C-alpha positions as CSV (number, residue, x, y, z in Angstrom):
1,X,16.8,157.8,281.1
2,X,20.1,156.3,282.3
3,X,21.9,153.5,280.5
4,X,21.2,149.9,281.4
5,X,23.9,148.4,283.6
6,X,26.6,146.4,281.9
7,X,26.8,142.8,282.7
8,X,30.0,141.6,284.4
9,X,31.4,138.5,282.8
10,X,33.4,135.9,284.7
11,X,37.2,136.4,284.9
12,X,38.4,133.0,286.1
13,X,38.6,131.3,282.7
14,X,41.8,130.8,280.7
15,X,42.2,133.0,277.6
16,X,42.5,131.2,274.3
17,X,43.2,133.0,271.0
18,X,41.5,136.4,271.1
19,X,38.9,137.6,268.7
20,X,38.7,141.3,268.0
21,X,35.2,142.8,268.4
22,X,33.2,145.3,266.5
23,X,29.6,146.6,266.4
24,X,27.4,145.9,263.4
25,X,26.9,149.7,262.7
26,X,29.8,151.5,264.5
27,X,33.5,151.1,265.1
28,X,35.4,149.7,268.0
29,X,36.6,152.6,270.1
30,X,39.9,153.1,271.8
31,X,41.2,155.9,273.9
32,X,42.5,157.1,277.3
33,X,39.0,157.8,278.5
34,X,38.2,154.1,278.3
35,X,35.2,152.4,276.8
36,X,31.7,154.0,276.8
37,X,29.7,152.0,279.5
38,X,26.7,152.1,277.2
39,X,28.5,150.6,274.3
40,X,27.6,147.0,273.4
41,X,30.0,144.7,271.6
42,X,28.9,142.6,268.7
43,X,30.5,139.3,267.7
44,X,29.5,138.3,264.2
45,X,29.7,134.6,265.2
46,X,27.5,134.9,268.3
47,X,25.5,138.2,268.2
48,X,25.5,141.1,270.6
49,X,27.0,141.0,274.0
50,X,27.8,143.3,276.9
51,X,31.3,144.4,277.8
52,X,32.8,143.4,281.1
53,X,33.1,145.8,284.0
54,X,36.9,145.3,283.6
55,X,36.7,146.9,280.2
56,X,34.3,149.6,281.2
57,X,36.4,150.7,284.1
58,X,39.7,150.9,282.1
59,X,41.2,154.3,281.8
60,X,44.2,153.5,279.8
61,X,44.8,153.1,276.1
62,X,43.4,149.7,275.4
63,X,42.0,147.2,272.9
64,X,38.9,145.1,273.6
65,X,39.2,141.4,272.9
66,X,37.0,138.5,273.6
67,X,38.3,135.1,274.9
68,X,36.6,131.7,274.8
69,X,36.9,128.4,276.6
70,X,38.0,125.4,274.6
71,X,34.4,124.5,273.9
72,X,33.7,127.9,272.4
73,X,31.8,129.3,275.4
74,X,32.4,133.0,276.1
75,X,35.0,133.3,278.8
76,X,35.6,137.0,279.1
77,X,36.0,140.3,277.4
78,X,39.1,142.2,278.5
79,X,40.7,145.6,277.9
80,X,44.4,145.0,277.2
81,X,47.2,147.5,277.2
82,X,48.2,148.7,273.8
83,X,51.9,147.9,274.4
84,X,52.0,144.8,272.2
85,X,51.0,144.2,268.6
86,X,47.4,144.8,267.7
87,X,46.9,142.0,265.3
88,X,44.0,142.6,262.9
89,X,42.6,139.5,261.1
90,X,39.0,140.5,260.3
91,X,37.1,143.2,258.4
92,X,36.7,145.5,261.4
93,X,37.0,149.3,262.0
94,X,39.4,150.4,264.7
95,X,39.2,154.0,265.8
96,X,41.1,156.1,268.4
97,X,38.9,159.2,268.7
98,X,40.9,160.6,271.5
99,X,44.3,159.8,269.9
100,X,45.2,156.6,271.6
101,X,48.9,155.9,271.4
102,X,50.6,152.5,270.9
103,X,53.9,153.0,272.7
104,X,56.7,150.6,271.8
105,X,59.5,152.7,273.3
106,X,60.3,150.2,276.0
107,X,63.6,148.2,275.4
108,X,61.9,144.9,274.8
109,X,59.5,146.3,272.2
110,X,61.9,148.6,270.2
111,X,64.0,145.6,269.5
112,X,64.1,143.8,266.1
113,X,60.7,142.4,265.1
114,X,58.3,144.5,267.3
115,X,55.2,145.8,265.4
116,X,52.6,148.3,266.5
117,X,49.7,147.2,264.3
118,X,49.8,144.2,262.0
119,X,47.3,143.4,259.3
120,X,47.1,139.6,258.9
121,X,48.6,138.0,255.9
122,X,46.8,135.9,253.3
123,X,48.2,132.7,254.9
124,X,46.9,133.7,258.3
125,X,43.4,135.0,257.5
126,X,42.8,135.3,253.8
127,X,41.8,138.7,252.4
128,X,41.1,141.2,255.2
129,X,39.9,144.8,254.8
130,X,40.0,146.6,258.1
131,X,39.8,150.4,258.5
132,X,42.3,151.7,261.1
133,X,42.2,155.4,262.0
134,X,43.2,157.9,264.7
135,X,46.1,156.1,266.3
136,X,49.6,157.3,267.1
137,X,52.1,154.4,266.8
138,X,55.6,155.2,268.2
139,X,58.8,153.5,269.1
140,X,58.3,150.1,267.4
141,X,60.7,148.4,265.0
142,X,57.9,148.6,262.4
143,X,55.0,150.9,263.1
144,X,52.4,149.2,260.9
145,X,53.0,146.0,259.1
146,X,50.9,144.7,256.1
147,X,53.6,143.3,254.0
148,X,57.4,142.7,254.3
149,X,57.6,139.7,251.9
150,X,55.3,137.5,249.8
151,X,54.7,135.0,252.6
152,X,53.6,137.6,255.2
153,X,51.9,140.1,253.0
154,X,48.3,141.1,253.4
155,X,45.6,140.7,250.8
156,X,42.7,143.1,250.8
157,X,41.5,146.7,250.4
158,X,42.4,147.9,253.8
159,X,42.5,151.6,254.9
160,X,44.8,153.6,257.2
161,X,43.4,157.0,257.9
162,X,44.6,159.8,260.2
163,X,47.4,157.7,261.7
164,X,50.7,159.0,263.0
165,X,53.8,156.7,263.0
166,X,57.0,157.9,264.4
167,X,60.4,156.8,265.8
168,X,60.4,153.4,264.0
169,X,63.7,151.5,264.1
170,X,62.9,150.2,260.6
171,X,60.0,151.1,258.4
172,X,57.2,153.3,259.5
173,X,54.6,151.5,257.4
174,X,55.6,148.3,255.5
175,X,53.3,147.2,252.7
176,X,55.9,145.4,250.6
177,X,54.3,142.7,248.4
178,X,50.8,143.4,249.8
179,X,48.0,142.7,247.3
180,X,44.9,144.9,247.0
181,X,43.6,148.4,246.4
182,X,44.6,149.6,249.8
183,X,44.7,153.3,250.9
184,X,46.9,155.4,253.2
185,X,45.2,158.8,253.7
186,X,45.7,161.7,256.1
187,X,48.6,160.0,257.7
188,X,52.0,161.2,259.0
189,X,55.3,159.2,259.2
190,X,58.3,160.8,260.9
191,X,61.8,159.8,262.0
192,X,62.3,156.3,260.8
193,X,65.6,154.5,260.4
194,X,64.6,152.8,257.2
195,X,61.8,153.8,254.7
196,X,58.9,155.9,255.7
197,X,56.5,153.9,253.6
198,X,57.7,150.8,251.9
199,X,55.5,149.5,249.1
200,X,58.2,147.5,247.3
201,X,56.5,144.9,245.0
202,X,53.0,145.9,246.1
203,X,50.2,144.7,243.7
204,X,46.9,146.6,243.2
205,X,45.5,150.0,242.4
206,X,46.7,151.3,245.7
207,X,46.9,155.0,246.8
208,X,48.8,157.2,249.2
209,X,47.2,160.7,249.6
210,X,47.1,163.6,252.0
211,X,50.1,162.2,253.7
212,X,53.4,163.6,255.1
213,X,56.7,161.7,255.4
214,X,59.8,163.3,257.0
215,X,63.2,162.5,258.4
216,X,63.7,158.9,257.1
217,X,67.0,157.1,257.0
218,X,66.1,155.6,253.5
219,X,63.5,156.6,250.9
220,X,60.5,158.6,252.0
221,X,58.2,156.4,249.9
222,X,59.7,153.3,248.2
223,X,57.6,151.8,245.4
224,X,60.2,149.8,243.4
225,X,59.0,146.7,241.6
226,X,55.4,147.7,242.2
227,X,53.6,146.0,239.3
228,X,50.2,147.6,239.2
229,X,48.8,151.0,238.7
230,X,49.3,153.2,241.8
231,X,48.8,156.9,242.7
232,X,50.6,159.2,245.1
233,X,48.8,162.6,245.5
234,X,48.8,165.6,247.8
235,X,51.8,164.1,249.6
236,X,54.8,165.9,251.2
237,X,58.1,164.1,251.5
238,X,61.0,166.1,252.9
239,X,64.3,165.8,254.9
240,X,65.0,162.1,254.0
241,X,68.4,160.5,253.6
242,X,67.5,159.1,250.2
243,X,65.0,159.6,247.4
244,X,61.8,161.4,248.2
245,X,60.0,158.8,246.1
246,X,61.8,155.8,244.6
247,X,59.8,154.2,241.8
248,X,62.7,152.3,240.1
249,X,62.0,149.1,238.3
250,X,58.3,149.7,238.3
251,X,56.6,147.8,235.5
252,X,53.2,149.4,235.8
253,X,51.6,152.8,235.1
254,X,51.8,155.4,238.0
255,X,50.9,159.0,238.8
256,X,52.5,161.5,241.3
257,X,50.1,164.5,241.6
258,X,50.3,167.5,243.9
259,X,53.4,166.3,245.6
260,X,55.9,168.4,247.5
261,X,59.4,166.8,247.5
262,X,62.0,169.0,249.3
263,X,65.4,168.5,250.8
264,X,65.8,164.8,250.1
265,X,69.4,163.8,250.0
266,X,69.4,161.6,246.9
267,X,66.8,163.5,244.9
268,X,63.1,164.1,244.4
269,X,61.9,161.1,242.3
270,X,63.8,158.1,241.0
271,X,62.2,156.6,237.9
272,X,65.1,154.4,236.9
273,X,64.6,151.4,234.6
274,X,60.8,151.7,234.7
275,X,58.6,150.0,232.0
276,X,55.2,151.6,232.4
277,X,53.8,155.0,231.5
278,X,54.0,157.6,234.2
279,X,53.0,161.2,235.0
280,X,54.3,163.8,237.5
281,X,52.0,166.8,237.6
282,X,51.1,169.8,239.8
283,X,54.1,169.2,242.0
284,X,57.0,171.0,243.7
285,X,60.4,169.4,243.5
286,X,63.1,171.6,244.9
287,X,66.3,171.8,246.9
288,X,67.0,168.1,246.8
289,X,70.5,166.8,247.1
290,X,70.5,165.1,243.7
291,X,68.3,165.3,240.6
292,X,64.7,166.5,240.8
293,X,63.7,163.5,238.6
294,X,66.2,160.9,237.5
295,X,65.6,158.4,234.7
296,X,69.1,157.1,234.3
297,X,69.8,153.3,234.6
298,X,71.6,152.0,237.7
299,X,74.1,150.1,235.5
300,X,75.7,150.9,232.2
301,X,74.5,148.9,229.2
302,X,71.0,148.6,230.7
303,X,68.0,150.3,229.1
304,X,67.1,153.4,231.1
305,X,63.3,152.9,230.8
306,X,60.5,152.2,228.3
307,X,57.1,153.7,228.3
308,X,55.8,157.2,227.9
309,X,56.5,159.8,230.6
310,X,55.3,163.3,231.3
311,X,56.0,166.1,233.7
312,X,53.5,169.0,233.7
313,X,52.5,172.0,235.8
314,X,55.3,171.6,238.3
315,X,58.0,173.8,239.9
316,X,61.4,172.1,239.6
317,X,64.1,174.4,241.1
318,X,67.1,174.5,243.3
319,X,68.1,170.8,243.0
320,X,71.8,170.0,243.5
321,X,72.1,168.2,240.2
322,X,69.6,168.3,237.2
323,X,65.9,169.1,237.2
324,X,65.4,166.1,234.9
325,X,68.2,163.7,233.9
326,X,67.1,161.6,231.0
327,X,70.3,161.4,229.0
328,X,70.1,157.8,227.8
329,X,66.3,157.5,227.6
330,X,65.1,156.6,224.1
331,X,61.5,157.7,224.7
332,X,60.9,161.4,224.3
333,X,59.7,163.0,227.5
334,X,56.9,165.4,227.5
335,X,57.7,168.2,230.0
336,X,56.0,171.5,229.0
337,X,54.2,174.0,231.3
338,X,56.8,173.8,234.1
339,X,58.6,176.5,236.0
340,X,62.4,175.9,236.0
341,X,63.5,178.8,238.2
342,X,64.2,181.4,235.5
343,X,62.2,183.3,232.9
344,X,64.5,182.1,230.2
345,X,63.7,178.4,230.9
346,X,65.9,175.4,231.7
347,X,69.6,175.3,231.2
348,X,71.6,172.3,230.1
349,X,71.3,172.2,226.4
350,X,68.2,174.4,226.2
351,X,69.9,177.8,226.5
352,X,68.1,179.1,229.6
353,X,69.5,179.9,233.0
354,X,67.1,177.8,235.1
355,X,67.2,174.3,236.3
356,X,69.3,171.9,234.1
357,X,67.3,169.5,231.9
358,X,69.2,166.7,230.2
359,X,68.2,164.2,227.5
360,X,65.4,163.6,225.1
361,X,62.8,166.0,226.5
362,X,60.3,168.5,225.0
363,X,60.1,171.4,227.4
364,X,58.1,174.1,225.6
365,X,56.2,176.1,226.3
366,X,57.5,176.7,229.8
367,X,56.4,179.2,232.4
368,X,58.3,182.4,232.6
369,X,57.2,183.3,236.1
370,X,57.1,181.5,239.5
371,X,53.4,182.1,239.8
372,X,53.0,180.1,236.6
373,X,50.7,182.5,234.9
374,X,52.7,183.3,231.7
375,X,54.2,180.9,229.2
376,X,57.1,181.3,226.9
377,X,56.6,182.1,223.2
378,X,60.0,180.7,222.2
379,X,60.4,177.3,220.6
380,X,63.2,174.9,221.6
381,X,63.8,171.5,220.1
382,X,64.0,168.4,222.1
383,X,67.6,167.4,222.6
384,X,69.1,163.9,222.4
């Protein structure tokens, strides 16, 4: 049996502020193939409705919006080109199953202030928790914006999944000062002028996982001043012009697990002047331009950090400075069961020939092989 014909809605009405649509049980679809003619939109305020033929016939990357007359009467449902900001201010699911691309490479869109997808701020919409997946966002000043500062930051447990952001003139994904247990998963960020992902000051038990960040002009992932428990796991950050992960000034507890941090010019992880407890485990930190992990304060006379810290089950090798630099840290670090690049263990003041470890750190037992199957029998004291 064929699908019922789709009603054609009038097109002569002016378009007031648009309202993004979704179905009650399935997501809104985007893609070069256009909109499925049998798909029926659902407006939570007015109930189900049919899409216009204009939307059905579209064969370009598009977003479906509904417009109303001044008295609230439905005026039209349109399919708009995804060359301007997709502004999300409701708990909806946006999906690009065929890889729809938001292209901001035109001169007027790559300029300062252009945004591919924006999640509404607390002031604009209150807490919003959309799910956005499948898009490629390229050429904008900021690829995805959910933060930036306390006035424009979002509030809610939103999700970005299977999104690619590239060629951003500033941040790839900006969640600075955002509040909520948001998640970035199965996402890629490449070739940004500023940070790949900026979570400066973000509040909540947020998580970044199964994500790759490369070729950024600043930090790959910046989490400084983030005052809540956060997790980064199964993430690759490489070829950045700053730290792979910068967690400086963080006052909360945090975990980096299953991370690969390679060839970042400033170093692998900055944990400078942090106050919470933190753990780095099951990670590879190698061939970075500075320290593998740096705990030293930015300024002399300032406490390096407080809180307990641990580094376990990781490979820390080939970094241009130290594997761990904790020279002025009062809290004894717990860093056993790591591979330092030599069977004799770390160098520095520990007597081995592997990666240098400095400061008040316990490093035994350490692995004596790169496969991390055999541990040392020798005992080395922690060194102040």
